[in-house]
N, C-alpha and C positions, 0 to 999 in steps of 0.2 A: 230528395228526389223531386224533380219538377213535374207538374202535371200539365204544363203548357204544351200545346200542339206545336210541332216544328213549323217554321215558316214555309208557306207554300211556294213551290217553284214557279207557280203561275202568277202573273201580275196583271193589273188592269191596263186598259188602253192608255190611260193617262200616264202611267209609269213608262210605257214604251215611248210615248211622245216626249216625255221629259228626258229620258235617256239619250235620245237622238237629237234633242233640242229642236223639235219640230212641233207643229200643231197636231191636235187630235184629228183634224180633217185630213192632214197629210197621211197619217197612219191609216185612216179609213181608205184613202185613195190607193195606198200601197196594197191594201187588202183586195180592193176591186180589181186592180191591175195585175194581181198575182205576184207581186214582189215578195210578199210574205206568204210562204207556202202553208197549206192547210195542216201540215204535220207539225207546225210550230205553235198552234193554238187550239183552244177548244171554244165552242160557242154553245151557250145554253140560253135559249130564247133570243133576246137581243143583246145579251151580254157576252163579250169576248174576254178570255183570259189567255195570256200569252206566256209561253216558256221563253223568258227573256234571253237566256243564254243561247237557245236555238235560233231565235230571231236574229240576234247579233251575229252569230256564226254564219247564218245564211246570207244576210245582207252584206257582210264584209267579204265573203267569198265571191258574191256576185259582182261587187264593185271592183275587187281585185282582178277577177277574170275579164271583166269588161275593159279595164285599163290595159291589160296585157293584149287584148284583141284589137285595140285601137292602133291601126297602122297608118292613120292619116298623118302626113308630115306637112309642116308649114311650107308655103311656096317661097 
């Protein structure tokens, strides 16, 4: 029987940036702009921990719905 703790569902900001292939500054901008909702992360002091699956789900849902809402057509 293993005594190791199970892996945490929460990851560091670096892991979110790596997953989306963007800089850490971009993830911070997404936080400031509200693209990443408060329900998908916890903040302790100056440290953020993100529930990666929830962030991915939210951002992919937002991008998909924005694409569907785009009714502009080329001239």
